[in-house]
N, C-alpha and C positions, 0 to 999 in steps of 0.2 A: 370509684365514686362518681366519675363522670357519667357512666352508664346508668347508675342509680338516679342521678339528677335528671337525666334525659327522660327516662320512663316516667318519673314522677311529674316532670314538667309537661310532658305530652299527654299523659293520661287524664289530668285534670281538665284542660280545655276540651279534650275529646268528650269527656263525660258532660261538661257544660254544654257542648254543642248538641249532644243527644237530649239532654234535659230541655233545651230550648226547642228542639224539634218536637218532643213529646208535648210541650206546652202549646205549641202552634197547632198540632193535630187535635188537641182537645177543643179547639175553637170550631164551631160548626162550619164556618166559611172555608177554613183551610181543609178540614176533613172532607168536605164535598169537592173541593177543587182538586185535591191530590188523588182522587180516585178516577180521574179522567185522563185523556190523552194529553190535555193541556198541562196537567200536573207532571206527567212524565217528561214532556218537553222542557218544562221549567226546571226540573231537577237536573237534566242534562246541561242546561245552560248555567245553572247554579254551580254545578261541579266544575265546569270549564272556567267560570269566573273565579272560583276559589283557587284553582291551579295557577291562573294568570296572576292573581294577587300574590300568591306565594312566590312566584318567580320574580315579581316586582320587588317585594319586600326582602327577599333573600339575597339580593345583590349586595347590599351593604349591611343588612341586619339579619343574618341567617337564623338566629334564635327566634326573633320576632316572626319571621316567615314560617318557621316550623310550628310555632304555637298557633298561628293563624290557620295553617293548613289542618292542624289537628282539630281545631274547633269547627272548621268547615266540613271536614270529613265526618265528625260526629253529627252535625246537623243533617248532612247528606244521608248518613246511615239511618237516622231516625225517620226522615221523610220517606226514604225508599222502603223502609220496613212498614210504613203505613199504607203503601200501595197494595191493595187487595189482600192485606194480611188477615189471617184468622187468628185472633188473640188466644194465647194459652191462658188457662186459669191461674190466678195468683197463687193458690195453694195446690200442693200435689194431691192427687186423688188417691184412692186406696191402692195398695201395692198389688203386684201380680198375685193371682190366685194360688200359684204353686208355693210362693214364699209364705203367704198367709196360712196355707194348709200345713206347712211344716210347724209353724208356731201353734196352730190349733191342735196338732197331734200330741203335744206335750201334756201329760196327764196332771195338770195343776189341780190341787184340791179345791181351789176357789175360782169361780168364774170371773170374779173381780180381778184376780191376779192375771189370768189369761188375757183379759181385755187390756190390762195395763201393759203387759209384755208385748202384745200385738201392736199397741200404739207406739211404744218406744222403739220397736225394731222395724216396723213396716210403715208407720205413719197412719195406719188405719184406726181411726178413733170411733168408728161406728158402733163398736161394742161397749164403749164406756158409757156409764149412766150419767145423768145430768149432775148428780151430787158430786161425783168424782171430778168431773170437768170444772164444776164450780169451786171445789177445794183447790185445784191447781190455780185457777184464776185469782181467787181471793188471797192466796198465799204468795202470789207473784212468781209462780213456777210454771206458767203457761208455756214458756219457751221450751220446757223439757218435753212437752208433748208434741211439739212441732219438730219434725226431722230437720237437723241442722248440722253444722260442722262438728258439734259435740258428738253426735251419734256416729257420724262417719269417721271422726277422729278416733273414737274408741275402737271401732271395728278395724280401722287401719293399723292401730297399735297392736291389736290382738293378732292380726295376720302377720305383721312384721315380726313379732316375737315367735310365732309358729314357724316362720321361715328362717330364723336365725341359725338353727342347727345345720343348715345346708352349707355353711361356711362363708368365707369372705373373699373368695377368689374373684378375679375380674369378671369372668363369664357368669359366675354364681350371682354376683351383685347385679349384673345386667338382667338376668332372668328374674331375680327377685323384684327388681324395680318394675319390670314389665307386668309381672303377676299382680303386684300391688296396684298399679294403675288400672289394669283390666278389671280387677275385683272392685275397685272404687267406682269405675265407670258402670259396671253391671249393677251394683247396688243403687247408684244414683238413678240409673235408667228404670229399674224395676220398681222403685218406690215413688216414681212420678216426677223426678228431676225438678224439685222445687228450687227456687232461686238460691236459697242458702246452701242446699246440697251441691248445686252446680258450682257455687263459689268454693266450697270445700274441696270438690273434685279438682278444680283448676289449681288450687293450692298444692294438692298432692302431685298433680301432673308437673307443675313447674319445679317443685322441690326435687322430685325424682329425676327429672331431666337434668337439673343442675348437678345432682349427685353423680349421674352417669358421666357427665362432662367434667367431673371433678372440679366444680366451681362453687365458691361460697356466695350465695345470693342473699343480700340483706332482706329482712322481712318486709320493709317498706317497698322494695322493688317487686317482690312477689305479690304484695297487695295490689299495687298499681297495675302490674302485668295482668293479673287475674281480672281486675276491674275492666281493663281495656278489652281483653278477649271476650268476656261475657257480654259486654255492651255491643261489641262488634257482631257477635253471633246472634244476639237477640236484643236490639235496642229498646224495644217496648218494655223490657223487664225493669227499666229504670223507674217505672210507676208502681212497681210492686213494693208493698210495705216490707215483705220478707227480705227482699233484696236490699232495701235501704237499711233496715235494722242490722242485717248480717254484715254489711260492709262498715257501718258505723261502729259496731261492736269490735270488728277486727282492727279498725283504725284506733280505737281506744287501747286495744291490747298491744298494738305495735308502737304507738306514740306515748301513751301515758303509763302503761304497766311497768316498763323498765324504770321509769322515774320513781314510781311508788315503791317498787321492789328494792331500789337502792337505798331507801330510807332505813332498811334493816340490813346492816352489813353482812356480807357473806363470809362464812368460815371455811369455804371449800366445798366441793360437790359431795364428799363423803359425809362430812359433819352436817351439812345442810339437810341431807336426806333424813337424818334422825333428830333434827332440831325441830321439835313440835311447835314452839312459838313461831318460828320463821315459816314453817309450812302453813300454819294458820294465817299468817300475814300474807303469804302468797295467794291463798284463796280469797282473802278479803281485798287485796290489791287488784286481783283479776276482776272481781265483781264490781269494785268501784270504777275501774277503768272502762268496763263495758257500760255501766249505768250512766256515767257522766256523758258518754257520747250518744247513747240511745234514749236516755230519759226524756230529753226535750221533744224528740220526735214521737215517742210513745204518748206523751202528754197531749201533743197537738192532734195526733190521729185518733187516740182512744179516750182522752180525757182522764186518764188514770196514771198513778205513780205508786209502785209497790213500796209501802212504808218499811217493810221488814225484809228488803231484798238481800241485805247482808246476812241475816240469820238464815234465810231460805237457801241461799247459795252455799253458805258455810255447812249446812246440814244436808240439804237435798242433793247437791251436786255429787259428793262422794258416794252417797247411797245410790243415786241413779247410775253412776259409772259402774259400781260393783254389781248392781242389779242387771245391767246390760251384759256384763261379762258372764255372770252366772246364767243368764237367759240364753246367750249364744251357745254356751256349753251344753245346756239342756236341749236346745233345738238340734244341734249337731249330733249329740249322742242318741237322742230319740230317733233321728232319721237313720242312724246306723243300727238302731235296735239294741243299744246297750247302755241306756241312761239309768244310773242308780237312783232309787227312790229317795235316798237321803239328799241328793243334789236338788231334786225337784222340790222337796220339802223346804230346804234352805232358801231356794229362790222364792218360794211362796211366802216364807216368813219375812224375807227382806222386802218384798213388795208391800206386805202389810205394814211393816215398820215405816217405810217411806210414806205411805198414805196417812198413817197415824201422825207422823211428824208434821206433814203438811196441814192436817186437820187442826192441830194445836196452834200452828202459826196463823192459819186462817181465822181462828176464833179469837185471836188477840186484839 
């Protein structure tokens, strides 16, 4: 518990320091100053001052000194990142040509389905027509088109299930964890490494590392650890809307979701699996948890709030998950030259059903 409190207590002032640095760099005076040698000298002096203050405060109040140092380091990272930095785009660009080529090779009966599968698996939305994009936006399902932890999580679970037959020996578990992390890293990299995907990759990395070390890491500790790592690697990402929404959504899942889920008493893992009302409540609780934390930011940044987000997530989330599973199967089997036509037809029908459901919700 002490380690959990430590990472939480340190990650928040570190993020606050980076946010302060990003705010200062947005001012013309500071942006101009910190691209000069004077800015570099100031940063060195600033870092030295922070260390001296830490030593001063930590004599009698070590926690206060640690918090102060975390905030100073955050501000230092943000300022350093602003020196000669070439900013990355907020959203990921199209995926690598080879991955997109594998998706395009699947003989879907409808071009609309192929465009949708391409967007869901690679993040390339260039083939989607304006009507489809508008349907997703009006129904409150735009987040399904943006590659996020949902997409990487589905692929992670698929690969985890595929590797389960290898066994559970010590070295098998180690090899499986390494393969899972490498696969998640490859997918994150080839699809553009958007902030939400990087967050999901760091979650996988930390969880698999904990599993290898045979340690149980609380979700809040994983969240704060990933936050600190991502901000340390790329402080400027704190200004990304995708980054902000991704971590706010995860904060809702970690902090609020367990509370809401407890309102429907559990009857045990086996019974809960077949308890349809409780499974529906899980989906609704998950959606509410994310929306409570992300809704205010979405309203501030975009001036919109999805009125039917519960209905959208209740219907569209399971359909999207199933669509991705079938699509991955079609892509892999097509690449191997043995994809049955019935599987492609089923995938096409599921894509059409998803679009139809979203059209109905968008028209309400």
